[in-house]
C-alpha positions as CSV (number, residue, x, y, z in Angstrom):
1,M,123.8,84.3,90.0
2,Q,127.4,83.2,90.2
3,T,129.9,85.9,90.9
4,N,133.7,86.1,90.7
5,F,134.9,88.8,93.0
6,T,138.4,88.3,94.4
7,P,138.9,88.0,98.2
8,E,140.6,91.3,98.1
9,Q,137.6,92.9,96.4
10,L,135.3,91.5,99.0
11,T,137.1,93.3,101.8
12,D,135.4,96.4,100.4
13,P,132.0,96.7,102.2
14,Q,130.4,98.1,99.0
15,I,131.6,95.2,96.9
16,S,130.6,92.7,99.6
17,R,127.1,94.1,99.7
18,S,126.8,94.1,95.9
19,N,128.1,90.6,95.8
20,E,125.2,89.5,98.2
21,V,122.7,91.3,96.0
22,L,124.0,89.8,92.7
23,R,124.1,86.3,94.1
24,A,120.4,86.5,95.1
25,C,119.4,87.1,91.4
26,V,118.2,83.9,89.6
27,H,117.8,85.5,86.1
28,C,114.0,84.8,86.2
29,G,113.1,88.1,84.4
30,F,110.0,88.7,86.4
31,C,111.3,92.3,86.9
32,T,111.0,93.0,83.2
33,A,107.2,92.9,83.5
34,T,107.1,95.9,85.9
35,C,110.0,98.0,84.7
36,P,108.8,101.3,83.3
37,T,111.8,101.9,81.1
38,Y,111.6,98.4,79.6
39,Q,107.9,99.0,78.9
40,V,108.8,102.2,77.0
41,L,112.1,101.2,75.3
42,G,111.8,97.4,74.9
43,D,115.6,97.0,75.4
44,E,116.7,94.2,77.6
45,L,119.6,96.4,78.8
46,D,117.0,98.9,80.0
47,S,115.4,96.3,82.3
48,P,116.6,95.5,85.8
49,R,118.0,92.1,84.6
50,G,119.9,93.7,81.8
51,R,121.3,96.4,84.1
52,I,122.3,93.8,86.7
53,Y,124.5,92.1,84.0
54,L,126.1,95.4,83.1
55,M,126.8,96.3,86.7
56,K,128.1,92.9,87.6
57,D,130.6,93.0,84.7
58,M,131.7,96.5,85.6
59,L,132.1,95.9,89.3
60,E,133.7,92.5,89.0
61,S,136.3,93.7,86.5
62,G,137.0,96.8,88.6
63,R,137.2,98.7,85.3
64,P,136.1,102.3,84.8
65,A,132.5,102.6,83.6
66,D,132.1,102.8,79.8
67,E,129.6,104.8,77.8
68,K,127.3,101.8,77.2
69,T,127.0,101.0,80.9
70,V,126.5,104.6,81.8
71,K,123.7,105.1,79.2
72,H,121.6,102.3,80.6
73,I,122.2,102.9,84.3
74,D,121.4,106.6,83.8
75,R,118.1,105.5,82.2
76,C,117.1,103.6,85.4
77,L,114.5,105.6,87.4
78,S,115.3,103.8,90.6
79,C,111.5,103.4,91.0
80,L,112.3,100.0,92.6
81,A,109.2,98.3,91.1
82,C,111.6,95.4,90.4
83,M,112.2,95.0,94.1
84,T,108.4,94.6,94.7
85,T,108.2,92.1,91.9
86,C,111.3,90.0,92.5
87,P,110.6,86.6,94.1
88,S,114.2,86.2,95.2
89,G,114.4,89.4,97.3
90,V,117.1,91.1,95.1
91,H,117.9,94.4,96.8
92,Y,118.4,96.3,93.5
93,M,118.5,99.7,95.3
94,H,121.8,99.0,97.0
95,L,123.3,97.6,93.9
96,V,122.4,100.5,91.6
97,D,123.5,103.0,94.2
98,H,126.9,101.4,94.3
99,A,127.1,101.3,90.5
100,R,126.3,105.0,90.3
101,E,129.0,105.8,92.8
102,H,131.5,103.8,90.8
103,I,130.4,105.6,87.6
104,E,130.8,109.0,89.2
105,K,134.3,108.1,90.3
106,T,135.5,106.5,87.1
107,Y,133.6,108.0,84.1
108,R,134.2,111.4,82.6
109,R,130.9,112.7,81.2
110,P,130.6,115.2,78.4
111,P,131.2,118.9,79.5
112,V,127.5,119.9,79.2
113,E,126.3,117.0,81.2
114,R,128.9,117.5,83.9
115,A,127.8,121.1,84.1
116,L,124.1,120.2,84.4
117,R,124.7,117.6,87.1
118,W,126.9,120.0,89.1
119,T,124.3,122.7,88.8
120,L,121.5,120.5,90.0
121,A,123.6,119.3,93.0
122,R,124.3,122.9,93.9
123,I,120.8,124.2,93.6
124,L,118.0,121.7,94.3
125,P,119.0,120.7,97.8
126,Y,119.1,124.4,98.9
127,P,115.6,126.1,99.1
128,R,116.9,129.7,98.8
129,R,119.0,128.9,95.8
130,F,116.2,126.9,94.3
131,R,113.8,129.7,94.7
132,V,116.1,132.1,92.8
133,A,116.6,129.5,90.1
134,L,112.8,129.1,89.7
135,V,112.4,132.8,89.2
136,F,115.0,132.8,86.5
137,A,113.4,129.8,84.9
138,R,110.1,131.6,84.7
139,L,111.8,134.6,83.1
140,G,113.5,132.3,80.6
141,R,110.5,130.2,79.7
142,P,109.2,132.4,76.9
143,F,112.5,131.7,75.1
144,R,112.5,127.9,75.6
145,R,112.1,127.2,71.9
146,L,115.5,128.8,71.4
147,V,117.1,126.4,73.9
148,P,118.8,123.5,72.0
149,D,119.2,121.0,74.8
150,A,116.0,119.1,75.9
151,R,117.3,118.9,79.4
152,L,117.6,122.7,79.7
153,R,114.1,123.0,78.3
154,A,112.9,120.6,81.0
155,M,114.5,122.8,83.7
156,L,112.7,125.8,82.3
157,D,109.4,123.9,82.4
158,M,109.9,122.9,86.0
159,A,109.1,126.4,87.3
160,P,105.5,126.4,88.6
161,A,103.1,129.1,87.6
162,R,103.1,130.3,91.2
163,I,106.2,130.3,93.5
164,P,104.8,130.3,97.0
165,P,106.0,132.7,99.6
166,V,108.4,131.4,102.2
167,S,106.6,129.6,105.1
168,R,108.0,130.5,108.5
169,N,106.7,127.2,109.7
170,D,109.8,125.7,108.1
171,D,112.1,127.5,110.5
172,P,113.5,125.6,113.5
173,Q,110.8,125.7,116.3
174,V,108.4,123.6,118.3
175,F,104.7,123.4,117.6
176,A,102.7,122.4,120.7
177,A,100.2,119.6,120.6
178,Q,96.5,120.5,120.9
179,G,95.0,118.9,124.0
180,T,96.9,116.0,125.6
181,R,100.2,115.3,124.0
182,R,100.2,111.8,122.5
183,M,103.6,111.9,120.9
184,R,106.6,114.0,120.1
185,V,107.8,114.0,116.5
186,A,110.4,115.8,114.3
187,L,109.2,117.0,110.9
188,M,111.6,116.8,108.0
189,T,110.8,120.0,106.1
190,G,113.0,118.9,103.1
191,C,114.5,121.1,100.4
192,A,112.9,121.3,97.0
193,Q,109.5,121.0,98.6
194,R,110.1,124.1,100.7
195,A,110.5,126.1,97.4
196,L,107.8,124.4,95.3
197,D,104.9,123.9,97.7
198,T,104.8,125.2,101.3
199,D,101.2,124.1,101.7
200,I,102.4,120.5,102.4
201,N,104.5,121.2,105.5
202,D,101.9,123.6,106.8
203,A,99.1,121.0,106.4
204,T,101.3,118.4,108.1
205,I,101.9,120.5,111.1
206,R,98.3,121.5,111.5
207,V,96.9,117.9,111.3
208,L,99.6,116.4,113.6
209,T,99.2,119.0,116.3
210,R,95.4,118.8,116.0
211,L,95.7,115.0,116.7
212,G,97.9,115.5,119.7
213,A,101.5,115.4,118.4
214,E,104.1,117.9,119.4
215,V,106.0,118.8,116.2
216,V,109.7,119.8,116.3
217,V,111.5,121.4,113.3
218,A,115.0,120.6,114.4
219,E,117.8,123.1,114.1
220,G,120.3,122.0,111.4
221,Q,118.2,119.6,109.4
222,G,117.7,120.0,105.7
223,C,118.0,118.0,102.5
224,C,117.9,114.2,103.0
225,G,120.7,113.6,100.5
226,A,118.6,111.6,98.0
227,L,119.1,113.9,95.0
228,T,122.9,113.7,95.1
229,H,122.9,110.1,96.4
230,H,121.1,108.9,93.2
231,M,123.7,110.8,91.1
232,G,126.5,108.9,92.7
233,M,127.8,112.0,94.5
234,T,128.4,110.1,97.8
235,A,130.4,112.8,99.6
236,D,127.7,115.4,99.0
237,S,124.8,113.1,99.9
238,H,126.5,111.9,103.1
239,A,127.2,115.5,104.1
240,H,123.5,116.3,103.8
241,A,122.5,113.1,105.6
242,E,125.0,113.6,108.4
243,R,123.6,117.0,109.3
244,N,120.2,115.4,109.6
245,I,121.4,112.6,111.7
246,R,123.2,115.0,114.1
247,A,120.1,117.3,114.3
248,W,117.7,114.5,115.0
249,T,120.0,112.7,117.4
250,R,120.2,115.9,119.5
251,E,116.4,115.9,119.8
252,M,116.4,112.1,120.5
253,R,118.9,112.6,123.3
254,G,117.1,115.7,124.6
255,E,113.3,115.5,125.1
256,G,113.1,112.4,122.9
257,L,111.3,111.6,119.7
258,D,108.6,109.0,118.9
259,A,109.1,109.4,115.2
260,I,110.7,111.4,112.4
261,V,107.8,112.4,110.1
262,I,108.6,112.6,106.4
263,N,105.9,113.8,103.9
264,T,108.1,113.4,100.8
265,S,108.3,109.7,100.1
266,G,111.5,109.9,98.1
267,C,113.2,111.4,101.2
268,G,111.6,108.8,103.4
269,T,113.1,105.9,101.4
270,T,116.5,107.5,101.8
271,V,116.3,108.3,105.5
272,K,115.1,104.8,106.3
273,D,118.2,103.6,104.6
274,Y,120.6,105.8,106.6
275,G,121.7,102.8,108.7
276,H,123.0,101.1,105.6
277,M,124.5,104.2,104.2
278,F,126.6,104.9,107.4
279,R,127.1,101.3,108.5
280,T,130.9,101.5,108.3
281,T,131.3,105.0,109.8
282,D,131.5,106.5,113.3
283,L,127.8,107.5,112.9
284,A,126.6,103.9,112.3
285,D,124.6,103.7,115.6
286,E,123.1,107.1,115.3
287,A,122.2,106.6,111.7
288,A,120.6,103.3,112.4
289,A,118.6,104.8,115.3
290,V,117.4,107.7,113.1
291,G,116.4,105.3,110.3
292,A,114.5,103.1,112.8
293,I,112.1,105.8,113.8
294,A,111.7,107.5,110.4
295,R,108.0,107.3,109.3
296,D,106.0,108.4,106.3
297,V,103.3,110.9,107.5
298,S,100.6,108.3,106.5
299,E,102.1,105.8,109.0
300,V,101.9,108.3,111.8
301,L,98.4,109.4,110.9
302,K,97.3,105.8,110.9
303,E,98.6,105.5,114.5
304,L,96.9,108.7,115.6
305,A,93.6,107.4,114.0
306,P,92.1,110.7,113.0
307,D,88.3,111.2,113.3
308,A,87.9,112.6,109.9
309,A,84.9,113.6,107.8
310,A,85.2,114.8,104.2
311,P,83.6,118.3,103.9
312,E,82.7,117.5,100.3
313,A,82.0,114.3,98.4
314,L,85.0,114.0,96.1
315,R,86.3,111.3,93.8
316,V,90.0,111.0,94.6
317,A,92.4,109.3,92.2
318,Y,95.2,108.0,94.3
319,H,98.7,107.9,92.7
320,A,101.0,105.6,94.6
321,A,104.5,107.2,94.5
322,C,107.1,104.6,93.7
323,S,109.3,105.6,96.7
324,L,106.2,104.9,98.9
325,Q,104.8,101.7,97.4
326,H,108.1,100.1,96.3
327,G,110.8,101.9,98.3
328,Q,109.0,101.7,101.7
329,Q,106.4,99.1,100.9
330,I,103.5,101.3,102.1
331,K,100.6,100.6,99.8
332,G,97.2,100.5,101.6
333,T,97.7,103.0,104.4
334,P,97.2,106.3,102.4
335,K,94.2,104.9,100.6
336,A,92.7,103.7,103.9
337,L,93.1,107.2,105.4
338,L,91.3,108.8,102.5
339,Q,88.5,106.3,102.5
340,G,88.2,106.6,106.3
341,A,87.8,110.3,105.9
342,G,84.8,109.7,103.5
343,F,86.4,110.3,100.2
344,E,85.7,108.0,97.2
345,V,89.1,106.6,96.3
346,V,90.0,105.1,92.9
347,E,93.3,103.9,91.5
348,P,94.5,104.1,87.9
349,K,95.4,101.1,85.7
350,D,99.0,100.0,86.1
351,S,99.3,101.9,89.4
352,H,102.7,100.2,90.0
353,L,104.3,102.1,87.1
354,C,106.3,105.3,87.6
355,C,105.1,108.7,86.6
356,G,108.5,109.6,85.3
357,S,109.5,112.2,88.0
358,A,112.0,110.2,90.0
359,G,114.1,112.9,91.6
360,T,116.1,114.6,88.8
361,Y,115.1,112.0,86.2
362,N,112.6,114.3,84.5
363,L,115.3,116.8,84.1
364,M,118.1,114.5,82.9
365,Q,116.0,112.1,80.8
366,P,113.2,114.3,79.6
367,E,112.1,112.3,76.6
368,I,111.5,109.0,78.6
369,S,110.0,111.0,81.4
370,K,107.6,112.7,79.1
371,Q,106.3,109.3,77.8
372,L,105.8,108.0,81.3
373,K,104.0,111.1,82.4
374,S,101.7,110.9,79.4
375,R,100.8,107.3,80.3
376,K,100.3,108.1,84.0
377,V,98.1,111.1,83.3
378,S,96.0,109.2,80.8
379,T,95.3,106.4,83.3
380,L,94.5,108.8,86.1
381,E,92.2,111.0,84.0
382,A,90.4,107.8,82.8
383,K,89.0,107.5,86.4
384,A,87.3,110.9,86.0
385,P,88.5,112.2,89.4
386,D,87.7,115.5,91.1
387,V,91.2,115.5,92.5
388,I,94.4,113.5,92.3
389,A,96.3,112.8,95.6
390,T,99.8,111.5,96.1
391,G,102.5,111.5,98.8
392,N,105.5,112.9,96.9
393,I,106.2,116.5,95.7
394,G,108.0,115.2,92.6
395,C,105.0,113.2,91.5
396,M,102.8,116.2,92.2
397,M,104.8,118.5,89.9
398,Q,105.2,115.8,87.2
399,I,101.5,114.9,87.0
400,G,100.3,118.4,87.6
401,G,102.2,119.5,84.6
402,G,100.1,117.3,82.4
403,T,96.6,117.6,83.6
404,E,94.0,120.2,84.5
405,V,92.8,118.0,87.4
406,P,94.0,119.5,90.7
407,V,96.9,117.5,92.3
408,V,97.3,117.7,96.1
409,H,99.2,115.9,98.8
410,T,97.3,113.2,100.7
411,V,98.0,115.0,103.9
412,E,96.2,118.1,102.6
413,L,93.0,116.2,102.2
414,I,93.3,114.6,105.7
415,D,94.0,118.1,107.2
416,W,90.9,119.4,105.5
417,A,88.8,116.5,106.7
418,T,89.9,117.0,110.3
419,G,89.1,120.7,110.5
420,G,91.8,122.4,108.4
421,P,91.4,124.7,105.4
422,K,90.4,123.4,101.9
423,P,93.5,122.7,99.9
424,R,94.6,125.7,97.8
425,R,94.4,123.9,94.5
426,L,90.8,122.9,95.2
427,R,89.9,126.5,96.1
428,E,91.5,127.7,92.9
429,E,89.6,125.1,90.9
430,A,86.3,126.3,92.5
431,A,87.0,130.0,91.9
């Protein structure tokens, strides 16, 4: 694609990177075939190719974002299926992140929308605040029909039937490896996940230590910054990320780390991109070093090669989270782990398509999200599974809200198959 940025514009690292991305695009349209919003809406401007044209025009002109551009960029899930499909290697993620930052700086949203986005940014990345919000959401749910805004109704619906007690495993500490120590890793405990489902981190710690990993929960780490990053709130997202970089760098310079283990794939995609995010800052080297050793929990489990045996014969429908299969290009590893443990693994039709969760997308674009959830649940249930497994808390909540089939994290099944307890949702199903 031909671009017309001025030499002065290209001195801006963000513009320079977006120029590289734009020039890689050859207008082929392959991306439209795998774009979830294009599948649902059928509008060219709601496809990656259409959005690329909108972003190019906005960034080249240097003008403030307009309502039309904002509408279609906001509808993008950032599922990154287009990056998997693209034969030209267009790095859509860096382009759309830049566009969202430009929108946040130059476009004044309606008051209600500004308030909603501000509220999400001030609550979701903070587990204690999020827990309080979930309690109020549960109290308000009986009155949801009286709430006029679909986005507010979606926020009420987000509250799970059970808010788990705080897990002290999420506090800064070190968990010793069982037997000979094979590696030393830091576990990213996350933010929203700590409020919504504490079983995931607990299972991760158990299985890693059982397989010989010393697990560190580093002092000062927290939200990865993805939630605010994808809303264009760069200062907020970088502040969260910087705390993580400093916390993990202290561990790397101390007793050392072989990996930073992440069991929420949306967070993993962002942490692995820290080097790019901080490339022009004083933290460039530290950020790149952190990103270089960031690993999804499935990658680390593959290296540790668990001797696993499924306690029960279960048919597992594996949902590939977009941030894992497209963002990190990890596709076969989780399935191989489950199959190696003796589970029967099946995949749904159109497994490349998003479930509609996508960070805050299901809260800010509830109607589109609902359609994508319905499609995903239908294809998963068509496989008649005993359980659905995935590697991202957002997908778990989204899919779990539309099916009676138990939804668990992949690591919970591997933990169970290597001597840990049966996942809570399976115990509840059997009761």
